[in-house]
LOMAR-20957 format. One record per residue (C-alpha): residue number from 1; x, y, z. Coordinates in nm, 3 decimals, decimal comma. Layout:
REM LOMAR-20957
torti resi: NUM X: X Y: Y Z: Z
...
END
This chain:
REM LOMAR-20957
torti resi: 1 X: 4,048 Y: -0,953 Z: 1,432
torti resi: 2 X: 4,340 Y: -0,935 Z: 1,139
torti resi: 3 X: 4,163 Y: -1,157 Z: 0,966
torti resi: 4 X: 3,878 Y: -0,949 Z: 0,924
torti resi: 5 X: 4,079 Y: -0,643 Z: 0,861
torti resi: 6 X: 4,238 Y: -0,809 Z: 0,551
torti resi: 7 X: 3,897 Y: -0,831 Z: 0,404
torti resi: 8 X: 3,914 Y: -0,530 Z: 0,143
torti resi: 9 X: 3,533 Y: -0,445 Z: 0,186
torti resi: 10 X: 3,571 Y: -0,414 Z: 0,566
torti resi: 11 X: 3,911 Y: -0,182 Z: 0,523
torti resi: 12 X: 3,708 Y: 0,044 Z: 0,232
torti resi: 13 X: 3,425 Y: 0,059 Z: 0,513
torti resi: 14 X: 3,662 Y: 0,092 Z: 0,806
torti resi: 15 X: 3,842 Y: 0,428 Z: 0,596
torti resi: 16 X: 3,484 Y: 0,596 Z: 0,456
torti resi: 17 X: 3,364 Y: 0,572 Z: 0,833
torti resi: 18 X: 3,710 Y: 0,761 Z: 0,998
torti resi: 19 X: 3,662 Y: 1,021 Z: 0,675
torti resi: 20 X: 3,310 Y: 1,067 Z: 0,783
torti resi: 21 X: 3,381 Y: 1,064 Z: 1,177
torti resi: 22 X: 3,714 Y: 1,299 Z: 1,099
torti resi: 23 X: 3,483 Y: 1,544 Z: 0,888
torti resi: 24 X: 3,199 Y: 1,592 Z: 1,179
torti resi: 25 X: 3,475 Y: 1,644 Z: 1,410
torti resi: 26 X: 3,650 Y: 1,945 Z: 1,215
torti resi: 27 X: 3,303 Y: 2,116 Z: 1,137
torti resi: 28 X: 3,239 Y: 2,081 Z: 1,513
torti resi: 29 X: 3,519 Y: 2,282 Z: 1,589
torti resi: 30 X: 3,486 Y: 2,558 Z: 1,287
torti resi: 31 X: 3,177 Y: 2,569 Z: 1,448
torti resi: 32 X: 3,273 Y: 2,642 Z: 1,744
torti resi: 33 X: 3,522 Y: 2,909 Z: 1,624
torti resi: 34 X: 3,246 Y: 3,102 Z: 1,490
torti resi: 35 X: 2,978 Y: 3,057 Z: 1,761
torti resi: 36 X: 3,063 Y: 2,793 Z: 2,090
torti resi: 37 X: 2,739 Y: 2,816 Z: 2,188
torti resi: 38 X: 2,504 Y: 2,627 Z: 1,933
torti resi: 39 X: 2,821 Y: 2,452 Z: 1,783
torti resi: 40 X: 2,688 Y: 2,145 Z: 1,936
torti resi: 41 X: 2,271 Y: 2,207 Z: 1,833
torti resi: 42 X: 2,396 Y: 2,290 Z: 1,494
torti resi: 43 X: 2,621 Y: 1,971 Z: 1,408
torti resi: 44 X: 2,347 Y: 1,719 Z: 1,575
torti resi: 45 X: 2,069 Y: 1,922 Z: 1,332
torti resi: 46 X: 2,269 Y: 1,885 Z: 1,004
torti resi: 47 X: 2,356 Y: 1,532 Z: 1,138
torti resi: 48 X: 1,945 Y: 1,478 Z: 1,201
torti resi: 49 X: 1,852 Y: 1,627 Z: 0,873
torti resi: 50 X: 1,435 Y: 1,515 Z: 0,804
torti resi: 51 X: 1,439 Y: 1,399 Z: 1,170
torti resi: 52 X: 1,410 Y: 1,782 Z: 1,324
torti resi: 53 X: 1,043 Y: 1,736 Z: 1,259
torti resi: 54 X: 0,880 Y: 1,602 Z: 1,554
torti resi: 55 X: 0,576 Y: 1,450 Z: 1,311
torti resi: 56 X: 0,659 Y: 1,114 Z: 1,085
torti resi: 57 X: 0,437 Y: 1,300 Z: 0,791
torti resi: 58 X: 0,685 Y: 1,547 Z: 0,776
torti resi: 59 X: 0,979 Y: 1,328 Z: 0,800
torti resi: 60 X: 0,915 Y: 1,097 Z: 0,519
torti resi: 61 X: 0,822 Y: 1,397 Z: 0,316
torti resi: 62 X: 1,168 Y: 1,533 Z: 0,391
torti resi: 63 X: 1,339 Y: 1,200 Z: 0,339
torti resi: 64 X: 1,214 Y: 1,197 Z: -0,024
torti resi: 65 X: 1,348 Y: 1,513 Z: -0,108
torti resi: 66 X: 1,709 Y: 1,429 Z: 0,010
torti resi: 67 X: 1,639 Y: 1,074 Z: -0,191
torti resi: 68 X: 1,541 Y: 1,329 Z: -0,480
torti resi: 69 X: 1,894 Y: 1,465 Z: -0,536
torti resi: 70 X: 2,083 Y: 1,128 Z: -0,425
torti resi: 71 X: 1,968 Y: 0,999 Z: -0,750
torti resi: 72 X: 2,131 Y: 1,219 Z: -0,970
torti resi: 73 X: 2,448 Y: 1,246 Z: -0,740
torti resi: 74 X: 2,463 Y: 0,857 Z: -0,754
torti resi: 75 X: 2,455 Y: 0,883 Z: -1,136
torti resi: 76 X: 2,764 Y: 1,088 Z: -1,150
torti resi: 77 X: 2,913 Y: 0,878 Z: -0,875
torti resi: 78 X: 2,834 Y: 0,591 Z: -1,098
torti resi: 79 X: 2,995 Y: 0,805 Z: -1,414
torti resi: 80 X: 3,356 Y: 0,834 Z: -1,182
torti resi: 81 X: 3,366 Y: 0,496 Z: -1,064
torti resi: 82 X: 3,347 Y: 0,347 Z: -1,430
torti resi: 83 X: 3,632 Y: 0,547 Z: -1,559
torti resi: 84 X: 3,848 Y: 0,498 Z: -1,306
torti resi: 85 X: 3,816 Y: 0,164 Z: -1,278
torti resi: 86 X: 3,945 Y: 0,142 Z: -1,598
torti resi: 87 X: 4,204 Y: 0,404 Z: -1,517
torti resi: 88 X: 4,053 Y: 0,699 Z: -1,594
torti resi: 89 X: 3,953 Y: 0,988 Z: -1,396
torti resi: 90 X: 3,641 Y: 1,190 Z: -1,560
torti resi: 91 X: 3,661 Y: 1,506 Z: -1,406
torti resi: 92 X: 3,452 Y: 1,588 Z: -1,678
torti resi: 93 X: 3,121 Y: 1,452 Z: -1,533
torti resi: 94 X: 3,000 Y: 1,755 Z: -1,423
torti resi: 95 X: 2,974 Y: 1,864 Z: -1,770
torti resi: 96 X: 2,802 Y: 1,586 Z: -1,876
torti resi: 97 X: 2,546 Y: 1,600 Z: -1,591
torti resi: 98 X: 2,493 Y: 1,941 Z: -1,721
torti resi: 99 X: 2,465 Y: 1,835 Z: -2,087
torti resi: 100 X: 2,219 Y: 1,616 Z: -1,986
torti resi: 101 X: 1,994 Y: 1,876 Z: -1,815
torti resi: 102 X: 2,035 Y: 2,088 Z: -2,094
torti resi: 103 X: 1,887 Y: 1,799 Z: -2,305
torti resi: 104 X: 1,601 Y: 1,707 Z: -2,103
torti resi: 105 X: 1,470 Y: 2,024 Z: -2,050
torti resi: 106 X: 1,499 Y: 2,145 Z: -2,422
torti resi: 107 X: 1,360 Y: 1,859 Z: -2,552
torti resi: 108 X: 1,075 Y: 1,867 Z: -2,289
torti resi: 109 X: 0,989 Y: 2,222 Z: -2,307
torti resi: 110 X: 1,080 Y: 2,332 Z: -2,689
torti resi: 111 X: 0,962 Y: 2,036 Z: -2,836
torti resi: 112 X: 0,742 Y: 1,845 Z: -2,563
torti resi: 113 X: 0,838 Y: 1,534 Z: -2,536
torti resi: 114 X: 0,747 Y: 1,259 Z: -2,306
torti resi: 115 X: 0,986 Y: 1,151 Z: -2,011
torti resi: 116 X: 1,095 Y: 0,876 Z: -2,206
torti resi: 117 X: 1,259 Y: 0,985 Z: -2,487
torti resi: 118 X: 1,425 Y: 1,291 Z: -2,261
torti resi: 119 X: 1,571 Y: 1,052 Z: -2,097
torti resi: 120 X: 1,699 Y: 0,914 Z: -2,364
torti resi: 121 X: 1,807 Y: 1,237 Z: -2,491
torti resi: 122 X: 2,004 Y: 1,337 Z: -2,185
torti resi: 123 X: 2,159 Y: 1,032 Z: -2,189
torti resi: 124 X: 2,304 Y: 1,104 Z: -2,584
torti resi: 125 X: 2,410 Y: 1,435 Z: -2,496
torti resi: 126 X: 2,629 Y: 1,322 Z: -2,203
torti resi: 127 X: 2,771 Y: 1,064 Z: -2,410
torti resi: 128 X: 2,852 Y: 1,306 Z: -2,669
torti resi: 129 X: 3,039 Y: 1,545 Z: -2,514
torti resi: 130 X: 3,285 Y: 1,268 Z: -2,348
torti resi: 131 X: 3,312 Y: 1,108 Z: -2,682
torti resi: 132 X: 3,461 Y: 1,446 Z: -2,750
torti resi: 133 X: 3,707 Y: 1,380 Z: -2,466
torti resi: 134 X: 3,771 Y: 0,968 Z: -2,517
torti resi: 135 X: 3,894 Y: 1,076 Z: -2,914
torti resi: 136 X: 4,099 Y: 1,363 Z: -2,743
torti resi: 137 X: 4,270 Y: 1,088 Z: -2,510
torti resi: 138 X: 4,290 Y: 0,809 Z: -2,750
torti resi: 139 X: 4,388 Y: 0,946 Z: -3,079
torti resi: 140 X: 4,607 Y: 1,261 Z: -2,955
torti resi: 141 X: 4,650 Y: 1,122 Z: -2,598
torti resi: 142 X: 4,527 Y: 1,423 Z: -2,427
torti resi: 143 X: 4,442 Y: 1,408 Z: -2,055
torti resi: 144 X: 4,129 Y: 1,312 Z: -1,983
torti resi: 145 X: 4,146 Y: 1,541 Z: -1,678
torti resi: 146 X: 4,249 Y: 1,841 Z: -1,854
torti resi: 147 X: 3,986 Y: 1,831 Z: -2,174
torti resi: 148 X: 3,730 Y: 1,721 Z: -1,901
torti resi: 149 X: 3,709 Y: 2,027 Z: -1,721
torti resi: 150 X: 3,777 Y: 2,254 Z: -2,016
torti resi: 151 X: 3,448 Y: 2,118 Z: -2,163
torti resi: 152 X: 3,229 Y: 2,176 Z: -1,841
torti resi: 153 X: 3,288 Y: 2,492 Z: -1,870
torti resi: 154 X: 3,238 Y: 2,544 Z: -2,247
torti resi: 155 X: 2,904 Y: 2,279 Z: -2,187
torti resi: 156 X: 2,795 Y: 2,528 Z: -1,901
torti resi: 157 X: 2,787 Y: 2,833 Z: -2,131
torti resi: 158 X: 2,590 Y: 2,645 Z: -2,405
torti resi: 159 X: 2,339 Y: 2,493 Z: -2,142
torti resi: 160 X: 2,287 Y: 2,886 Z: -2,026
torti resi: 161 X: 2,206 Y: 3,012 Z: -2,387
torti resi: 162 X: 2,013 Y: 2,740 Z: -2,536
torti resi: 163 X: 1,836 Y: 2,694 Z: -2,203
torti resi: 164 X: 1,748 Y: 3,083 Z: -2,284
torti resi: 165 X: 1,495 Y: 2,993 Z: -2,547
torti resi: 166 X: 1,290 Y: 2,818 Z: -2,295
torti resi: 167 X: 1,317 Y: 3,011 Z: -1,983
torti resi: 168 X: 1,056 Y: 3,223 Z: -1,792
torti resi: 169 X: 0,988 Y: 3,594 Z: -1,918
torti resi: 170 X: 1,051 Y: 3,755 Z: -1,540
torti resi: 171 X: 1,310 Y: 3,539 Z: -1,424
torti resi: 172 X: 1,590 Y: 3,368 Z: -1,491
torti resi: 173 X: 1,450 Y: 3,038 Z: -1,454
torti resi: 174 X: 1,342 Y: 2,763 Z: -1,725
torti resi: 175 X: 0,974 Y: 2,693 Z: -1,742
torti resi: 176 X: 0,804 Y: 2,466 Z: -1,494
torti resi: 177 X: 0,782 Y: 2,121 Z: -1,641
torti resi: 178 X: 0,428 Y: 2,075 Z: -1,407
torti resi: 179 X: 0,300 Y: 2,370 Z: -1,582
torti resi: 180 X: 0,454 Y: 2,355 Z: -1,973
torti resi: 181 X: 0,454 Y: 2,016 Z: -2,003
torti resi: 182 X: 0,376 Y: 1,766 Z: -1,715
torti resi: 183 X: 0,422 Y: 1,437 Z: -1,952
torti resi: 184 X: 0,802 Y: 1,516 Z: -1,924
torti resi: 185 X: 0,806 Y: 1,491 Z: -1,547
torti resi: 186 X: 0,918 Y: 1,152 Z: -1,460
torti resi: 187 X: 0,668 Y: 0,890 Z: -1,334
torti resi: 188 X: 0,614 Y: 0,788 Z: -0,966
torti resi: 189 X: 0,505 Y: 0,449 Z: -1,026
torti resi: 190 X: 0,323 Y: 0,492 Z: -0,698
torti resi: 191 X: 0,630 Y: 0,531 Z: -0,471
torti resi: 192 X: 0,512 Y: 0,913 Z: -0,421
torti resi: 193 X: 0,282 Y: 0,760 Z: -0,207
torti resi: 194 X: 0,564 Y: 0,607 Z: 0,046
torti resi: 195 X: 0,659 Y: 0,950 Z: 0,096
torti resi: 196 X: 0,354 Y: 1,148 Z: 0,252
torti resi: 197 X: 0,258 Y: 1,181 Z: -0,136
torti resi: 198 X: 0,579 Y: 1,382 Z: -0,233
torti resi: 199 X: 0,551 Y: 1,460 Z: -0,602
torti resi: 200 X: 0,899 Y: 1,448 Z: -0,640
torti resi: 201 X: 0,972 Y: 1,124 Z: -0,581
torti resi: 202 X: 1,012 Y: 0,933 Z: -0,876
torti resi: 203 X: 1,138 Y: 0,581 Z: -1,033
torti resi: 204 X: 1,456 Y: 0,825 Z: -1,049
torti resi: 205 X: 1,560 Y: 0,654 Z: -0,732
torti resi: 206 X: 1,537 Y: 0,294 Z: -0,829
torti resi: 207 X: 1,634 Y: 0,364 Z: -1,185
torti resi: 208 X: 1,947 Y: 0,514 Z: -1,025
torti resi: 209 X: 2,003 Y: 0,163 Z: -0,820
torti resi: 210 X: 1,956 Y: -0,023 Z: -1,104
torti resi: 211 X: 2,246 Y: 0,138 Z: -1,282
torti resi: 212 X: 2,439 Y: 0,056 Z: -1,013
torti resi: 213 X: 2,421 Y: -0,282 Z: -1,034
torti resi: 214 X: 2,447 Y: -0,326 Z: -1,416
torti resi: 215 X: 2,785 Y: -0,122 Z: -1,361
torti resi: 216 X: 2,879 Y: -0,397 Z: -1,111
torti resi: 217 X: 2,806 Y: -0,660 Z: -1,288
torti resi: 218 X: 2,973 Y: -0,557 Z: -1,635
torti resi: 219 X: 3,284 Y: -0,448 Z: -1,415
torti resi: 220 X: 3,371 Y: -0,802 Z: -1,253
torti resi: 221 X: 3,085 Y: -1,084 Z: -1,419
torti resi: 222 X: 3,119 Y: -0,975 Z: -1,830
torti resi: 223 X: 3,445 Y: -1,005 Z: -2,096
torti resi: 224 X: 3,333 Y: -0,640 Z: -2,189
torti resi: 225 X: 3,458 Y: -0,521 Z: -1,822
torti resi: 226 X: 3,739 Y: -0,747 Z: -1,813
torti resi: 227 X: 3,901 Y: -0,577 Z: -2,160
torti resi: 228 X: 3,791 Y: -0,225 Z: -1,956
torti resi: 229 X: 3,958 Y: -0,318 Z: -1,702
torti resi: 230 X: 4,286 Y: -0,491 Z: -1,867
torti resi: 231 X: 4,292 Y: -0,161 Z: -2,103
torti resi: 232 X: 4,284 Y: 0,059 Z: -1,778
torti resi: 233 X: 4,598 Y: -0,155 Z: -1,598
torti resi: 234 X: 4,812 Y: -0,075 Z: -1,932
torti resi: 235 X: 4,736 Y: -0,002 Z: -2,305
torti resi: 236 X: 4,991 Y: -0,168 Z: -2,417
torti resi: 237 X: 4,979 Y: -0,468 Z: -2,301
torti resi: 238 X: 4,617 Y: -0,463 Z: -2,379
torti resi: 239 X: 4,706 Y: -0,437 Z: -2,750
torti resi: 240 X: 4,945 Y: -0,704 Z: -2,728
torti resi: 241 X: 4,698 Y: -0,931 Z: -2,624
torti resi: 242 X: 4,493 Y: -0,802 Z: -2,906
torti resi: 243 X: 4,258 Y: -0,601 Z: -2,755
torti resi: 244 X: 4,091 Y: -0,292 Z: -2,969
torti resi: 245 X: 4,267 Y: -0,022 Z: -2,649
torti resi: 246 X: 4,170 Y: 0,281 Z: -2,803
torti resi: 247 X: 3,820 Y: 0,205 Z: -2,918
torti resi: 248 X: 3,836 Y: 0,090 Z: -2,507
torti resi: 249 X: 3,908 Y: 0,410 Z: -2,398
torti resi: 250 X: 3,676 Y: 0,616 Z: -2,632
torti resi: 251 X: 3,412 Y: 0,354 Z: -2,511
torti resi: 252 X: 3,465 Y: 0,366 Z: -2,120
torti resi: 253 X: 3,463 Y: 0,717 Z: -2,163
torti resi: 254 X: 3,111 Y: 0,694 Z: -2,371
torti resi: 255 X: 2,939 Y: 0,489 Z: -2,100
torti resi: 256 X: 3,091 Y: 0,765 Z: -1,856
torti resi: 257 X: 2,894 Y: 1,040 Z: -1,985
torti resi: 258 X: 2,590 Y: 0,915 Z: -2,018
torti resi: 259 X: 2,571 Y: 0,802 Z: -1,653
torti resi: 260 X: 2,626 Y: 1,123 Z: -1,591
torti resi: 261 X: 2,416 Y: 1,316 Z: -1,878
torti resi: 262 X: 2,169 Y: 1,059 Z: -1,733
torti resi: 263 X: 2,183 Y: 1,203 Z: -1,366
torti resi: 264 X: 2,137 Y: 1,539 Z: -1,558
torti resi: 265 X: 1,822 Y: 1,433 Z: -1,657
torti resi: 266 X: 1,759 Y: 1,271 Z: -1,334
torti resi: 267 X: 1,788 Y: 1,583 Z: -1,152
torti resi: 268 X: 1,539 Y: 1,832 Z: -1,386
torti resi: 269 X: 1,279 Y: 1,598 Z: -1,472
torti resi: 270 X: 1,164 Y: 1,563 Z: -1,137
torti resi: 271 X: 1,041 Y: 1,956 Z: -1,141
torti resi: 272 X: 1,256 Y: 1,962 Z: -0,843
torti resi: 273 X: 1,503 Y: 2,258 Z: -0,939
torti resi: 274 X: 1,460 Y: 2,482 Z: -1,253
torti resi: 275 X: 1,780 Y: 2,592 Z: -1,451
torti resi: 276 X: 1,878 Y: 2,909 Z: -1,379
torti resi: 277 X: 2,040 Y: 3,075 Z: -1,750
torti resi: 278 X: 2,268 Y: 3,288 Z: -1,569
torti resi: 279 X: 2,470 Y: 3,048 Z: -1,407
torti resi: 280 X: 2,814 Y: 3,090 Z: -1,385
torti resi: 281 X: 2,967 Y: 2,814 Z: -1,187
torti resi: 282 X: 2,930 Y: 2,445 Z: -1,294
torti resi: 283 X: 2,714 Y: 2,263 Z: -1,052
torti resi: 284 X: 2,886 Y: 2,071 Z: -0,789
torti resi: 285 X: 2,682 Y: 1,757 Z: -0,829
torti resi: 286 X: 2,929 Y: 1,620 Z: -1,101
torti resi: 287 X: 3,226 Y: 1,706 Z: -0,855
torti resi: 288 X: 3,026 Y: 1,568 Z: -0,527
torti resi: 289 X: 2,996 Y: 1,272 Z: -0,719
torti resi: 290 X: 3,387 Y: 1,198 Z: -0,729
torti resi: 291 X: 3,362 Y: 1,234 Z: -0,352
torti resi: 292 X: 3,083 Y: 0,987 Z: -0,327
torti resi: 293 X: 3,275 Y: 0,722 Z: -0,565
torti resi: 294 X: 3,570 Y: 0,710 Z: -0,341
torti resi: 295 X: 3,382 Y: 0,743 Z: -0,005
torti resi: 296 X: 3,163 Y: 0,376 Z: -0,117
torti resi: 297 X: 3,561 Y: 0,273 Z: -0,164
torti resi: 298 X: 3,527 Y: 0,231 Z: -0,565
torti resi: 299 X: 3,228 Y: -0,034 Z: -0,518
torti resi: 300 X: 2,899 Y: 0,063 Z: -0,687
torti resi: 301 X: 2,686 Y: -0,080 Z: -0,363
torti resi: 302 X: 2,894 Y: 0,130 Z: -0,156
torti resi: 303 X: 2,858 Y: 0,487 Z: -0,329
torti resi: 304 X: 2,519 Y: 0,405 Z: -0,316
torti resi: 305 X: 2,513 Y: 0,457 Z: 0,008
torti resi: 306 X: 2,770 Y: 0,721 Z: 0,030
torti resi: 307 X: 2,559 Y: 0,928 Z: -0,235
torti resi: 308 X: 2,339 Y: 0,918 Z: 0,014
torti resi: 309 X: 2,497 Y: 1,015 Z: 0,316
torti resi: 310 X: 2,667 Y: 1,291 Z: 0,120
torti resi: 311 X: 2,383 Y: 1,397 Z: -0,011
torti resi: 312 X: 2,165 Y: 1,382 Z: 0,361
torti resi: 313 X: 2,443 Y: 1,586 Z: 0,522
torti resi: 314 X: 2,428 Y: 1,857 Z: 0,215
torti resi: 315 X: 2,041 Y: 1,854 Z: 0,304
torti resi: 316 X: 2,074 Y: 1,865 Z: 0,684
torti resi: 317 X: 2,246 Y: 2,187 Z: 0,679
torti resi: 318 X: 1,901 Y: 2,338 Z: 0,604
torti resi: 319 X: 1,800 Y: 2,304 Z: 0,967
torti resi: 320 X: 2,084 Y: 2,483 Z: 1,099
torti resi: 321 X: 2,011 Y: 2,812 Z: 1,308
torti resi: 322 X: 2,057 Y: 3,081 Z: 1,044
torti resi: 323 X: 2,069 Y: 3,333 Z: 1,358
torti resi: 324 X: 2,380 Y: 3,215 Z: 1,440
torti resi: 325 X: 2,550 Y: 3,024 Z: 1,121
torti resi: 326 X: 2,501 Y: 3,144 Z: 0,746
torti resi: 327 X: 2,327 Y: 2,888 Z: 0,522
torti resi: 328 X: 2,676 Y: 2,774 Z: 0,363
torti resi: 329 X: 2,795 Y: 2,607 Z: 0,710
torti resi: 330 X: 2,626 Y: 2,289 Z: 0,551
torti resi: 331 X: 2,828 Y: 2,315 Z: 0,248
torti resi: 332 X: 3,155 Y: 2,406 Z: 0,427
torti resi: 333 X: 3,063 Y: 2,061 Z: 0,658
torti resi: 334 X: 3,001 Y: 1,865 Z: 0,351
torti resi: 335 X: 3,298 Y: 1,970 Z: 0,235
torti resi: 336 X: 3,558 Y: 1,891 Z: 0,457
torti resi: 337 X: 3,401 Y: 1,516 Z: 0,468
torti resi: 338 X: 3,455 Y: 1,525 Z: 0,067
torti resi: 339 X: 3,792 Y: 1,647 Z: 0,119
torti resi: 340 X: 3,884 Y: 1,382 Z: 0,354
torti resi: 341 X: 3,719 Y: 1,120 Z: 0,092
torti resi: 342 X: 4,038 Y: 1,139 Z: -0,055
torti resi: 343 X: 4,240 Y: 0,988 Z: 0,260
torti resi: 344 X: 4,005 Y: 0,666 Z: 0,217
torti resi: 345 X: 4,287 Y: 0,501 Z: -0,004
torti resi: 346 X: 4,540 Y: 0,644 Z: 0,257
torti resi: 347 X: 4,393 Y: 0,498 Z: 0,518
torti resi: 348 X: 4,370 Y: 0,142 Z: 0,352
torti resi: 349 X: 4,719 Y: 0,215 Z: 0,277
torti resi: 350 X: 4,742 Y: 0,251 Z: 0,666
torti resi: 351 X: 4,557 Y: -0,066 Z: 0,757
torti resi: 352 X: 4,753 Y: -0,307 Z: 0,474
torti resi: 353 X: 5,097 Y: -0,159 Z: 0,603
torti resi: 354 X: 5,000 Y: -0,251 Z: 0,958
torti resi: 355 X: 4,904 Y: -0,612 Z: 0,876
torti resi: 356 X: 5,260 Y: -0,647 Z: 0,688
torti resi: 357 X: 5,426 Y: -0,530 Z: 0,961
torti resi: 358 X: 5,276 Y: -0,757 Z: 1,173
torti resi: 359 X: 5,282 Y: -1,065 Z: 0,984
torti resi: 360 X: 5,649 Y: -0,966 Z: 0,924
torti resi: 361 X: 5,748 Y: -0,960 Z: 1,294
torti resi: 362 X: 5,511 Y: -1,341 Z: 1,382
torti resi: 363 X: 5,727 Y: -1,461 Z: 1,096
torti resi: 364 X: 6,061 Y: -1,323 Z: 1,247
torti resi: 365 X: 5,951 Y: -1,441 Z: 1,556
torti resi: 366 X: 5,872 Y: -1,826 Z: 1,431
torti resi: 367 X: 6,235 Y: -1,817 Z: 1,257
torti resi: 368 X: 6,380 Y: -1,691 Z: 1,590
torti resi: 369 X: 6,213 Y: -1,989 Z: 1,786
torti resi: 370 X: 6,309 Y: -2,194 Z: 1,517
torti resi: 371 X: 6,647 Y: -2,133 Z: 1,524
torti resi: 372 X: 6,715 Y: -2,195 Z: 1,885
torti resi: 373 X: 6,511 Y: -2,535 Z: 1,850
torti resi: 374 X: 6,803 Y: -2,602 Z: 1,576
torti resi: 375 X: 7,093 Y: -2,495 Z: 1,842
torti resi: 376 X: 6,943 Y: -2,705 Z: 2,096
torti resi: 377 X: 6,891 Y: -3,002 Z: 1,851
torti resi: 378 X: 7,241 Y: -2,976 Z: 1,760
torti resi: 379 X: 7,408 Y: -2,926 Z: 2,105
torti resi: 380 X: 7,188 Y: -3,257 Z: 2,192
torti resi: 381 X: 7,322 Y: -3,391 Z: 1,920
torti resi: 382 X: 7,693 Y: -3,322 Z: 1,996
torti resi: 383 X: 7,670 Y: -3,470 Z: 2,298
END
């Protein structure tokens, strides 16, 4: 058992599961305070999500809706993960996600581009926004958290102004892609049929999974990944070793921004949502990506499952009885889980501390036994 606990993957899994359980328990306690009579049913409804439907066709269709929103969340999580592996905290992923949404929607609605150039344009927009953060960090040592947060808001209000030119005349929402430019909608490649002809299910899902696999390969199996991680551990040592530490910092943030920008495109090029040009807060998708990355143990494959789980819980809140609880209760429960994700490393530390103490006691016992044997032997020799 203790050998199993020493495995880093097992530690990450146990820590993540414990955070999830604690989040659900605390959420249940909050529901008890609000209205105890329906608390148990409410928390079960959140967990069940699409399983609240009795018909399998409706279950599959709503599973497709959850997966459609998991793909952009996964891209934001990969953005945070990639930068964190290189010693950088890309809190600007939220703004880069917004930049990607802006670029893809404007290219589709104003210029009539197809889905592929729109997707590439979104990647470039996210990379460009993060390039600013990278230049400030590399050449002026400006903390990437500060510049990233500032650019989140700059990106949001710039997006509102730009997309105001392609919105509906009677509402603050952008035009529907399905009516304005159907060629910009991501193709389904037959995946929609697996989910009861759900039109929002597209190649966004396999693209996001493919991105996770590529990130894992780049970080663990390539020279570039080694140099980037070495720069993250100690940029001065990397410079002394002949690595271009400034280039690596900039490149890391640019790749992170490109991933988040792609996430924005994967969300809005499905036509699942329209951008509201009067929105006054940065979308939570980029910030939830931070939680998904840590809940997944900063492992690209683990992040796939963590992203799905967070979106599963968030979507499950729609099934809570609104006569007993407000519509924001699901956000509260998912926020609790997201908050507890910050304790993943603390739990892993506690596990390692327990194992270290156990090993030290074992070594002490072994030493005492050896000492007694030596004394007995010395006594025999004396006789």
